[in-house]
Every structure is written in C-alpha cells, then in structure tokens.
N, C-alpha and C positions, 0 to 999 in steps of 0.2 A: 142517286137513289138513296134514301135514308136507310140506316140499319134495320129499322123496324119493318120497312116495306120489303127489304131483301129477305128478312126472316120469314114473312108470311107468303112470299110470292110463289114459291114452289107448290105449296098445298093449294093455293087459290087457283093457279094456272092449271094444275092437273085436274082439280075439281071442275074447272071450266071446260077443259077438253073432254071430260067424261060426258058432260051435257052435250057438247058438240057432236060427239060420236052418236048419241041417241038421235039427235035431229038429222044427222047426215044419213043414217040408215033409212029414215022416212023420206027425206027430200034431199038427196045428194046434189052437191053443186059441182059443175065440171071444173077440172083443174086442181082439185084438192083430194089427195088420197086420204083414206080413212086413217086417222092416227090410232096407233095401238097404245092405249093408255098404260097398260101393264108394262109394256116394253119400255115406254118412256120413263115410267116410275123407276124401273130397275136401273136404267141408264143413269138417271139423275142420282139415285142413291149410290150407285157404284162410283160415280165421279166424286161425290161428296166423301165417300169412304176413302177413296184414294187420296183426296186432298187432306183428309183428317190424318191418315197414316203419315203422309209427308210432313204434316204440321207437327206431329208427335216426334218424328225423327229430327225435325228442326229444333223442337224443344229439348230433345236429348243432347243435340250438339251445343245448344246454348248452355245447358247445365255443365257439359264437359268443358266448354270454353271458360266458364266462370272458375271451375276448379283449376284449369290450366293457368289462367291468369294469376290465381292465388299462389300456385306453386312457383310460377315464374318470378313473382315479386319476392318470395322467400329465397329462391335461388340467387337472385340478383343481390339481395342483402347479404347473403352468406358469401357470395363472390367478392363483394366489396370489403367485407371483414377480412377475408383471406388475402386479398390484394394488399390491404394495409399491413398485415402481418409479414407478408413477403417483402414489402418495401422496407420495413424496419430491419429485417434480417439482411437484406441486400446492402443497406447502409453500413451495418456492422461488418459485413464481409469486406466491403470496399475499404473501410477504415483500416481493417487488419492488413489488407494487401498494401495499402499505402504505407503503413508502418514498416512492413517488411522491405518495401522498396527504398525507404529512406534509411535503412540500416539499423533501426532500433533493435531488432532481434539479433542482428550480427554483433552490435556493440555489447549486448548483454552476454553473448557467447564469448566474445574476446575478453571481457572482464573476468569471466569465469576461468578461462584458460590461464590468464596471466596472474591470477590471484595466488599469493603465497600462503594465505591462511586456509588450512584444510576445512575449517568450519564454514568459512565464507564460500569456499569452492562448492561444498555440499549444498549450501543454501541456494547458491546460484544455479546449480544443476537441477535442484528440485523446482526452482522457479521456471527454468526453461522448459522442463518436462511438463509442468502444469500448464504453461502457456500453449505449448504445442497440443496438449490434450484438449484444452478449451477451444482452440482454433479448429481442431478436427471435429469436435462435437458441433461447433457452430456451422461448419460446412455441411456436416451430415444433416443437421436440422434444416438448413437452408434448402438442401436437395429435397428433403421430405415435403417441406411446405410448398416448394415449386410444383411438385407432383400433385399435391392436393389442390393447388390452384388450377392446374390443368384439368383435373377431374371436374371441378366445379364449373369451369368455363365450358367444358364439353356438355355437361348436364344442362347448363343454361341455354346453350345453343340448340340442344336437342328439344328442350321444352318450347323454345321459340319456334322451331320448325313445326312441332306438333300443333302449336297454336295457329300458325299460318294455314296448316292443313285443315284444321277445324273451321277456320274462316271460309275456306273454299267449300267445305261441306255445308255450312250454313247457307251460303249463296245458292248452292245447287238445290237444297231442300226447299228453300224459299221460292225458287223458280218453279219447282214441281207443284207446290201449293197453288201458286198463282195460275199455273197452266190448267190444272184440274178444275179449280174454281171457275176459271174463265170458260172452260168447256161446258160446265154445268149451266152457267149463266146464258151462254149462247143457245143451248138447247131449250132453256126456258123462254128465251126471246122468240125462238121459232114457234113454240107452242102458243105463246101469247098472240103472235101474228095470225096464226091459223084460227084461233078462237075469234079474234076480231073480224077476220074476213068472213066468218060465218055468222056475224052479228050476234054472237053469244058472248056476253061478258064473263069474266072469271067468277066462278061460284064463290059465295061467301063461305068462310070456314065453318065446318060443322061445330055444333055446340061443344065447348070444352068441358072437361071434367071440373066439377066444383073444386075450388081451391082447398088444399089441405093446410091446416094451421098447426103450429107446434102443440096445441092442445090435443090434437088427434094422434100425436106421436108419443108413445111411452118411452121417454128418454130423459136422462139426467146427466149431471156432471158436465165435463168439457164437450162430450158428444152432443149435448143439447144445444150448445152455442153453435157448433158446426152445422147441425141439422137446421136450426133456425135460420142461419145465414143462407144456406142452400135454398130453402123454401122461399125466402124473400127475393131470390133472384129469378124465380120461375116467370117466364114471359119475356125475359131480356134476350137480347140478340146474341148470336154466335159469331165470333170473329176469330180467325186463326191467330194463335199466339197471344190472345188477350187474357187478362186476369182481372177484369173489372175496371172501374165500378159499373159501367153501363153494358159491357160486353164481356163474354168469356169464351174460351175453348174448354174442352173437357177437363184437362188437368189444371187449367187456370182456375176453374170453378172449385174443384176439390181442394186445391192449394189454398185458395182464399177462404174457403169455408173453415178449414182447420186452423188457418192463421187467426181467424176470429175467436178460436178456442185456445189460442196461445201455443199452437203446435206448428212448427216449421216443416214444410214438405217441399221437395223440389218441383219445378214446373215441368213435369214429364210423367206420363202414365207409367212407363216401365220403371223409371227411377222411384216413383211413389210405391210401386209394388215391392221394390227392394228395401224401401225405408220403413215399411210397416210389418207388423207381426203377422205371419201367414195364419189364416184360419180357414176352416171348411165352410161351404155355403150353409150347412146346417147350423153353424154357430153364429150366423149373421145377426148383428144387433144394430139398431139405428146409430148412424155415424160411421159405421165401417165402410171401407171402400171396396167396390167390386170392379174387377179388371176384365176386359173383353178382348177377344180375337187372339190369334197366334201368328206372328209375335204380338205382344200386348201393344195396342194402339188406341185404347179407349178406357176411360175410368169414370165411375159414377159413385155417388154417395147413397148408401142404403138408408131408407127412412122408415122401414118396418112394413108389415102387411104385404110383403112381396113386392114392394115398390122402391124405385130409385129416383133421385133427381140427377139429371146429367145435362151437359151442354152437348147436344147431339150433332147438329150441323146447321148451316145457314137457313135451311128451310123450316126448321122447327125451333131453333134457339134453345133456351133452357126450359126443360120440360119435366114432367113426372111421367115415368114409364114403368113397365113391369121389369122386375129384376132379371127375368129370363128372356127378355125381348131381343137379346143379342147373345152370341156364343160366349159363355163365361170361361175365362182363363184362370181365375183364382180370386181370392179375397184377402184383405188385410186390415188390421186394426191399428190405427195411428196412436201415438202417445205412449 
C-alpha cells in the first residue's frame, strides 16, 4: 500500500463505517455486530499515539547514540595519544634498566670512589645524584602516565558499553513502534472488511480546509523560511522516524523546517524542547515550536492565528490543526 493511501485510509474507513452503522440500524444483516465508530476511533487514535510515543523514544535514543558515538571517537583518539606517550616512556625506562644491568651506573660510581682529584670526585658525585634524580622522576612520570592510560581505557570501555545498551534500546523502541502501528492497521483492515460486507464503500474525505499560504502568515526573518517549509509539506505522509523529503514524523518535520532556515535541531521532540528558548503560549509567534503531552512526545510548528502545522500520525499525515487540539506541555523559540 502506498504511503498516500495509508495516510488517508483511517479517515476514509471510519467515515465508511459511520455510513454502515446508519444502514445497519435500518436493515441489519445477520452475523455482523453494529460497529461502535466512536470506540473504533478512540482505539485507532490510542494505538497511533502509543506508536508515536515509541517513535519519539526511538528518536531520543538515536540522538543519544549519535552523541555517544562522538564521545567514543574522542575517547579512542585520546586513548591512542596516551598509549603513544606511555610507549615512549616505557622505552626510556627500559633503556635505563638496561644501562644499570650493563654496569654503566656502577662504573661511574667506581670512578668516583677511586678518584684522587677532590674536584673530580665532587663532579662525579653530582653527576650520579643528578642521574638518580632523573631516573626517579622518569619512573614517577611513567607511573602517572600508566594510571592515566588506565583511566582513559576504562572511560572508553564504559562509553562502548553505554553505546551497546543504546543499541538495544533502539531495537526495543523500534519493535514497539512496529507493534502498535501493526495493531492499528489490523483494526483498520477489520473495519474495511465490515464495510465491504455491507456493500458500503469507504466514504470520501470531507472537504479539507482551504490551503494556507505564506502570504496569510505574518512572519519574517528565519522563522519565515521555517513556516514556509512546513506549509509546503501539508498533505504529505507520516512515517515513523522520517525527516523528508516525502514523509515526516513530528520532530522530523520541525527539524527539517528549521534546517531550511539555517537552524540545527535534534530529531526528537523532547530534545528540541531542551534546545529552544522556553516561552509561554501567550508569547507564541509564527515559527515557534509547541510541545505536547507529558512526557513530551509530540511537537508542532506554530503558524499564527491559533494554528499549527504538524505531522500527526499515519491517518492524517502533515496537517494544519488548532494549537490547542492536544494537551500542551510547553513552547520554545529556536535560533
């Protein structure tokens, strides 16, 4: 099934079932229970919301994985530099021990003791003392660098373990997305089959709101580019984890919109909330981001006049909706 058909399917099927219920009340057919359209709508929306929440957790884990991979590369580079330093000191220590074993230090001491020249004796004594001090410093430095190498090695191993844990989290959240989305699809399949059995085809979608253009939105500067991008995506399909060009999820849409304005945002609704300047809903201006639910699991871009553009779910895709159509958790201003 094409993304466009998936996007319109829920609304069409539920509309068809509504007509089916009307006919069934007049001329019920045996073997088919009356579908509760409101109950079906709630179930489908609940499943889509659960899938969306899992998708945003998946996006959170992807953001965390990217950061972990960056830290791991830095730690590995630091570890390599420290290993090189330790290897150099190890060579110096080994050379010093070899010289001791070969009697070079002993021969210097012997010459000092057998010397009949007091000045030469004092010079040799100073040389031996300096040599011993340098060797002690070298051994102490070698010990310090070995400890630092161990610290870096443990930090690298810890970051690698954290990265592996994130990979498991990613797999679990992806499985949750797939499970909830599949449940919603199965429910829609059942409804479609009922509608077909009653010879009532899916109803056509109700007339959509007249498209809003950038001329209708009082906005300027970088926010103008973000709003213009978002409006241009209205009607495109919703795909979990997508960030364009043909499909989006909620944070993928807002991330791409502000990327068009030259502002980088993470692909996560909760991370975007942390990356923007908090504002009250009374301060909303076109281009601002509005965050929904608790914990935050949805984000939209405000376009003015009490409206937002968001990638809602597979049944509606990218749409224009009222800013208060979902429970607001906060708002933020990018840039």
